[in-house]
C-alpha positions as CSV (number, residue, x, y, z in Angstrom):
1,M,-2.9,15.4,-34.8
2,M,-0.6,12.9,-33.0
3,E,0.2,15.4,-30.2
4,S,-3.5,16.0,-29.5
5,I,-4.0,12.2,-29.2
6,V,-1.1,11.9,-26.8
7,N,-2.4,14.8,-24.7
8,S,-5.8,13.2,-24.6
9,V,-4.3,10.0,-23.3
10,K,-2.4,11.9,-20.7
11,K,-5.4,13.7,-19.5
12,K,-7.6,10.6,-19.3
13,A,-4.9,8.5,-17.6
14,T,-4.5,11.2,-14.9
15,E,-8.3,11.4,-14.4
16,R,-8.6,7.7,-14.1
17,H,-5.6,7.5,-11.8
18,H,-7.4,9.9,-9.5
19,K,-10.5,7.7,-9.5
20,A,-8.4,4.7,-8.8
21,E,-6.8,6.3,-5.8
22,V,-10.3,7.3,-4.4
23,M,-11.5,3.7,-4.8
24,I,-8.4,2.3,-3.0
25,A,-8.8,4.9,-0.1
26,G,-12.5,4.1,0.1
27,E,-11.9,0.3,0.3
28,Q,-9.2,0.8,3.0
29,L,-11.6,2.9,5.0
30,R,-14.4,0.3,4.6
31,L,-12.2,-2.5,6.0
32,R,-11.1,-0.3,8.9
33,L,-14.7,0.6,9.7
34,H,-15.6,-3.1,9.7
35,D,-12.7,-3.8,12.1
36,A,-13.8,-0.9,14.3
37,K,-17.4,-2.3,14.3
38,L,-18.8,1.0,13.0
39,I,-20.3,-0.9,10.1
40,K,-23.1,-3.3,11.4
41,D,-26.7,-4.1,11.1
42,R,-28.9,-1.3,12.4
43,R,-32.6,-1.0,13.1
44,Y,-34.5,2.2,12.3
45,H,-38.3,2.7,12.2
46,L,-39.0,-1.1,12.6
47,R,-36.7,-1.9,9.7
48,T,-33.2,-3.5,9.8
49,Y,-30.6,-2.1,7.5
50,P,-27.6,-4.4,7.2
51,N,-23.9,-3.3,7.0
52,C,-24.4,0.4,7.5
53,F,-23.0,3.2,9.6
54,V,-24.3,6.4,11.3
55,A,-22.9,9.5,9.6
56,R,-22.4,11.4,12.8
57,E,-20.5,8.4,14.4
58,L,-18.3,8.2,11.4
59,T,-17.5,11.9,11.5
60,D,-16.5,11.5,15.2
61,W,-14.3,8.5,14.3
62,L,-12.5,10.3,11.5
63,I,-11.6,13.1,13.8
64,D,-10.6,10.8,16.7
65,H,-8.3,8.8,14.3
66,K,-6.8,12.0,12.8
67,E,-8.2,11.3,9.4
68,A,-9.8,14.7,9.4
69,P,-8.9,17.8,11.4
70,D,-12.5,18.9,11.8
71,R,-16.1,18.0,11.0
72,E,-16.3,20.2,7.9
73,T,-13.3,18.4,6.3
74,A,-14.7,15.0,7.3
75,M,-17.9,15.8,5.5
76,K,-16.0,16.9,2.4
77,L,-14.1,13.6,2.4
78,M,-17.3,11.5,2.7
79,Q,-18.9,13.7,0.0
80,K,-15.9,12.7,-2.3
81,L,-16.7,9.1,-1.7
82,M,-20.4,9.7,-2.4
83,S,-19.6,11.5,-5.7
84,H,-17.5,8.4,-6.8
85,N,-20.4,6.0,-6.0
86,I,-18.5,4.4,-3.1
87,I,-21.0,5.2,-0.3
88,H,-24.7,6.2,-0.4
89,H,-27.6,6.8,1.9
90,V,-29.3,3.5,2.6
91,C,-32.6,4.7,1.0
92,D,-30.9,7.0,-1.5
93,E,-33.0,9.9,-0.1
94,Y,-30.0,12.2,0.2
95,S,-27.4,12.8,-2.5
96,D,-25.0,14.5,-0.1
97,F,-23.3,13.4,3.1
98,K,-24.9,15.0,6.2
99,D,-23.3,15.1,9.6
100,A,-26.4,13.7,11.3
101,K,-28.0,10.5,12.6
102,L,-28.5,9.2,9.1
103,L,-27.6,5.7,7.9
104,Y,-25.2,5.3,5.0
105,R,-23.6,2.3,3.5
106,F,-20.7,1.3,1.3
107,R,-22.0,0.1,-2.1
108,K,-19.5,-2.8,-2.0
109,D,-21.4,-4.0,1.1
110,D,-24.8,-4.1,-0.6
111,G,-23.7,-5.1,-4.1
112,T,-24.7,-1.8,-5.8
113,F,-21.1,-0.7,-6.7
114,P,-21.2,0.0,-10.4
115,L,-18.9,-2.3,-12.4
116,S,-18.1,0.1,-15.2
117,K,-15.3,-0.5,-17.7
118,E,-13.0,1.7,-15.7
119,V,-13.7,-0.2,-12.5
120,K,-13.2,-3.6,-14.3
121,V,-9.8,-2.4,-15.6
122,F,-8.8,-1.1,-12.2
123,M,-9.8,-4.4,-10.5
124,R,-7.8,-6.3,-13.2
125,G,-4.8,-4.1,-12.6
126,Q,-5.0,-4.7,-8.9
127,S,-5.3,-8.4,-9.3
128,L,-2.3,-8.5,-11.6
129,Y,-0.3,-6.3,-9.2
130,E,-0.9,-8.7,-6.3
131,N,-0.1,-11.8,-8.4
132,L,3.1,-10.2,-9.6
133,I,4.2,-9.1,-6.1
134,G,3.3,-12.5,-4.7
135,S,5.3,-14.5,-7.3
136,E,8.4,-16.2,-6.0
137,Q,10.3,-15.2,-9.2
138,S,8.6,-11.9,-10.0
139,I,9.4,-10.1,-13.2
140,M,9.2,-6.8,-11.3
141,K,12.8,-6.0,-10.4
142,V,15.2,-3.2,-10.0
143,R,16.5,-2.3,-13.5
144,E,18.5,0.4,-15.2
145,E,17.7,2.6,-18.1
146,N,19.8,5.5,-19.4
147,G,22.0,5.3,-16.3
148,M,19.1,5.5,-13.8
149,K,17.8,2.7,-11.6
150,Y,14.1,2.2,-11.2
151,Q,12.2,0.0,-8.7
152,R,9.9,-2.9,-9.7
153,T,10.2,-2.5,-13.4
154,F,9.3,-5.0,-16.1
155,P,10.1,-5.1,-19.8
156,G,7.0,-5.0,-21.9
157,C,7.9,-8.3,-23.7
158,E,8.4,-10.0,-20.3
159,M,5.0,-8.9,-19.1
160,I,3.4,-10.2,-22.3
161,D,5.2,-13.6,-21.7
162,W,4.0,-13.6,-18.1
163,L,0.4,-12.9,-18.9
164,I,0.3,-15.7,-21.4
165,Q,2.1,-18.2,-19.2
166,N,-0.2,-17.5,-16.3
167,G,-3.4,-17.7,-18.3
168,E,-4.2,-14.0,-18.1
169,A,-4.2,-13.7,-21.9
170,D,-4.6,-16.1,-24.8
171,S,-2.3,-14.3,-27.3
172,R,0.3,-11.6,-27.5
173,K,-2.2,-9.4,-29.2
174,E,-4.7,-9.8,-26.3
175,A,-1.9,-9.2,-23.8
176,V,-0.8,-6.0,-25.5
177,E,-4.4,-4.7,-25.6
178,L,-4.7,-5.4,-21.8
179,C,-1.5,-3.6,-21.0
180,R,-2.4,-0.7,-23.2
181,A,-5.7,-0.4,-21.3
182,L,-3.8,-0.5,-18.0
183,L,-1.6,2.4,-19.2
184,E,-4.5,4.4,-20.5
185,H,-6.2,4.0,-17.1
186,G,-3.2,5.3,-15.2
187,I,-2.3,1.9,-13.6
188,I,1.0,1.3,-15.4
189,Q,3.5,3.7,-17.1
190,H,6.7,3.8,-19.0
191,V,9.5,4.6,-16.6
192,L,10.4,7.8,-18.5
193,L,6.7,8.6,-19.3
194,R,7.6,8.8,-23.0
195,H,5.9,5.7,-24.6
196,H,2.7,3.9,-24.8
197,F,2.9,0.2,-24.1
198,F,4.7,-2.0,-26.7
199,D,5.8,-5.6,-26.8
200,S,9.4,-4.7,-26.5
201,N,12.3,-4.2,-24.1
202,L,11.0,-0.8,-23.0
203,L,10.7,-0.6,-19.2
204,Y,7.4,-0.1,-17.4
205,Q,6.2,-0.1,-13.8
206,F,3.0,0.2,-11.9
207,R,2.0,3.8,-11.4
208,I,-0.2,2.8,-8.5
209,N,1.1,1.2,-5.3
210,F,-2.1,-0.7,-4.3
211,R,-0.7,-1.5,-0.9
212,R,0.2,1.9,0.3
213,R,-2.0,3.2,3.1
214,R,-3.8,6.3,1.9
215,R,-4.5,9.3,4.1
216,L,-8.1,10.3,3.4
217,T,-7.1,14.0,3.2
218,E,-5.2,13.1,0.0
219,L,-8.6,12.8,-1.7
220,L,-9.2,16.5,-1.5
221,S,-6.4,17.1,-4.0
222,E,-7.5,16.6,-7.5
223,N,-4.0,15.8,-8.6
224,L,-3.5,13.3,-5.8
225,Q,0.2,13.8,-5.5
226,P,0.8,12.1,-2.1
227,I,4.0,12.5,-0.1
228,Q,6.6,10.5,-1.8
229,E,7.1,7.2,-0.1
230,C,8.9,4.0,-0.9
231,T,6.9,1.1,-2.3
232,D,8.8,-1.1,0.1
233,S,7.4,0.9,3.1
234,P,8.6,-0.8,6.3
235,F,5.2,-0.2,7.8
236,C,3.3,-2.3,5.3
237,L,5.1,-5.5,6.1
238,R,4.0,-7.4,3.0
239,K,5.8,-9.9,0.9
240,L,7.8,-7.8,-1.4
241,N,10.2,-10.3,-2.9
242,P,13.5,-8.5,-2.2
243,E,16.6,-9.7,-4.2
244,P,18.0,-12.8,-2.4
245,S,21.3,-11.1,-1.8
246,N,19.9,-7.8,-0.7
247,S,19.0,-7.4,2.9
248,S,18.7,-3.7,2.9
249,F,15.9,-1.2,2.7
250,L,15.5,0.4,-0.7
251,S,14.4,3.4,1.3
252,V,12.7,4.1,4.6
253,H,10.0,6.1,6.2
254,P,11.0,9.1,8.2
255,N,11.6,7.8,11.7
256,K,13.5,9.1,14.7
257,E,15.6,5.9,14.8
258,I,16.2,5.4,11.1
259,K,18.2,7.8,9.0
260,V,16.6,8.7,5.7
261,V,19.0,8.6,2.8
262,S,18.3,11.2,0.1
263,A,18.4,10.3,-3.6
264,S,21.4,11.5,-5.5
265,R,21.4,13.1,-8.9
266,R,18.2,15.0,-8.0
267,S,18.5,17.1,-11.1
268,S,18.2,14.0,-13.3
269,V,15.0,13.1,-11.5
270,T,13.3,16.4,-11.9
271,S,14.2,16.5,-15.5
272,L,12.0,13.4,-16.1
273,A,8.9,15.0,-14.8
274,G,7.6,16.9,-17.8
275,G,10.3,17.6,-20.3
276,P,9.9,17.6,-24.0
277,G,8.7,14.2,-25.3
278,S,7.3,13.1,-22.0
279,Y,4.3,10.8,-22.3
280,F,2.6,12.1,-19.1
281,S,2.8,15.7,-17.8
282,N,2.7,14.6,-14.2
283,P,5.7,13.0,-12.5
284,P,5.2,9.3,-11.6
285,N,3.9,8.5,-8.1
286,L,5.6,5.2,-7.8
287,G,9.3,4.3,-8.1
288,S,10.4,7.2,-10.3
289,Q,13.2,8.1,-7.9
290,P,16.5,6.3,-8.4
291,V,16.9,3.4,-6.1
292,V,18.9,4.2,-3.0
293,E,20.1,1.0,-1.4
294,C,21.1,1.6,2.1
295,N,21.5,-0.4,5.3
296,P,19.7,1.5,8.1
297,K,21.6,1.4,11.3
298,S,20.3,-1.1,13.8
299,V,18.3,0.3,16.6
300,L,20.1,-2.1,19.0
301,K,22.6,-0.5,21.3
302,R,24.8,-3.7,21.1
303,K,24.7,-7.2,19.8
304,V,22.7,-9.7,21.9
305,T,22.9,-13.5,21.6
306,N,20.2,-16.1,22.2
307,E,22.2,-17.5,25.0
308,E,22.2,-14.2,26.8
309,L,18.4,-13.7,26.3
310,L,17.6,-17.2,27.7
311,S,20.2,-17.4,30.5
312,P,18.7,-17.6,34.0
313,G,18.5,-14.3,35.8
314,A,19.1,-12.3,32.6
315,P,17.5,-8.8,32.8
316,Y,14.8,-9.6,30.2
317,I,11.1,-10.4,30.3
318,K,8.9,-12.2,27.9
319,K,5.6,-10.8,26.7
320,T,2.8,-12.2,24.6
321,I,1.2,-9.7,22.2
322,T,-1.8,-10.1,19.9
323,I,-1.9,-7.9,16.8
324,V,-4.9,-7.7,14.5
325,G,-3.7,-6.5,11.1
326,D,-5.6,-3.8,9.3
327,A,-6.2,-3.2,5.6
328,V,-2.5,-2.3,5.1
329,G,-0.6,-4.7,7.4
330,W,0.6,-4.9,11.0
331,G,2.8,-1.9,11.2
332,F,6.3,-3.0,12.2
333,V,9.6,-4.1,10.7
334,V,11.7,-7.1,11.8
335,R,15.5,-7.0,11.1
336,G,18.6,-8.9,12.1
337,G,18.8,-12.6,12.8
338,R,19.3,-15.2,15.5
339,P,17.7,-13.4,17.3
340,C,15.7,-10.9,15.3
341,H,14.6,-7.6,16.7
342,I,11.9,-5.0,16.1
343,Q,13.6,-2.3,14.0
344,A,10.7,0.1,13.4
345,V,7.1,0.5,14.5
346,D,4.4,2.6,12.8
347,P,3.2,4.8,15.7
348,G,-0.3,4.8,14.2
349,G,-0.5,1.1,13.3
350,P,-1.9,-2.0,14.9
351,A,1.5,-3.1,16.3
352,A,2.0,0.1,18.3
353,A,-1.5,-0.1,19.7
354,A,-0.9,-3.7,20.8
355,G,2.4,-2.9,22.6
356,I,5.1,-3.7,20.1
357,K,8.2,-1.6,20.6
358,V,11.6,-1.1,18.9
359,R,14.5,-3.2,20.3
360,Q,12.2,-6.1,21.4
361,F,13.4,-9.5,20.3
362,V,11.1,-11.9,18.5
363,Y,10.7,-15.2,20.4
364,S,7.8,-16.8,18.6
365,V,5.3,-16.2,15.9
366,N,1.9,-17.9,16.1
367,G,3.4,-20.6,18.4
368,I,6.5,-21.2,16.3
369,G,9.8,-20.5,17.9
370,V,11.9,-18.2,15.8
371,L,15.0,-17.3,17.8
372,H,17.1,-19.3,15.3
373,L,15.6,-17.7,12.2
374,D,16.5,-14.7,10.1
375,Y,14.2,-11.7,9.6
376,Q,13.2,-12.7,6.0
377,T,11.9,-16.1,7.3
378,I,10.1,-14.5,10.2
379,S,8.5,-11.9,7.9
380,N,7.2,-14.7,5.6
381,L,5.7,-16.5,8.7
382,V,3.9,-13.3,9.6
383,M,2.6,-12.6,6.0
384,T,1.5,-16.1,5.3
385,G,-0.3,-16.5,8.6
386,P,-3.6,-15.4,9.8
387,R,-4.6,-11.7,10.1
388,T,-4.6,-12.0,13.9
389,L,-0.9,-12.4,14.8
390,V,0.2,-13.7,18.2
391,M,3.8,-12.9,19.0
392,E,6.0,-13.6,21.9
393,V,8.7,-10.9,22.4
394,I,11.6,-10.5,24.8
395,E,12.5,-7.0,26.0
396,A,15.0,-5.6,28.4
397,I,13.9,-4.8,31.9
398,E,14.2,-1.0,32.4
């Protein structure tokens, strides 16, 4: 009897996790389309339809931006969003997505998105995630259990304390019920996938990284097992509250100029995926790998001082670059200090499109001189500033 109950929770959590991933991908797409001006008021047959897009134009955009390899795949992706009530035809005359000059709209833009219990739990989980990540002394830390380190974990009892202290719950009972709902909806999980949520010292973590940029093609997989990537992706450039004494990456994206360090004890990792007693059959998508703390080699060929950069006749030029962040971030990593430099750039992100390159030195951020600052302070300036970022950089004359 107990085994059937556990299996039922596993299945429902996996299904709900899939729906959550679709909602996140749909919201990221909506924000990108607004930025690209594909979503706007349009007039058709003497009537104005606010905040809508033309299906054929969207299909073109998906292919141009490499979100879909062809029109057939693009249609399947949009049909997935339609089946999850994320987009719909403006007059609801069509239940499927057609690659034609028809108007569609995101339900979030016209207030028709259904607020079911699942959606409300998802939104609550996302809100808690953002508040926990943004906290100066976050309870989400690297912790060890059974000889293995896990990223951004929290003991169940500390989460209960935090929820009460921050007004998210009025009692421990109410907080436990909330966390159990989050687990059953595939938003949090026990690090070894063996337990439900308890007000104890058991370690838990978020199963969903709400800030990871989704590739739309992931939606075509029912299991939604994306390529493993670190929660501290350097291409997100969000406030991630690293340990004060730790200036290293926990891991890094594949990049020509950054060496990826593979996790050790791989056999121990795979043994957690679905062995006897596991609470979930699927391996965790977020932070299940042991933490690999490494210092990626600087992309700089040699150390450069502020005096050298600013000396008259030095072989450097200053540029002003404006970057408009997207739904994920700005797409670059700052490292070093006094002066800081660009360590990595997402080739498909806003920074690369604006002209940011590796080995450039950061001179100012939104009018504030930063040559004397370290990379953590500069990152905070970026993340607490406006979405449109104005940077002055200094680069070597080739």
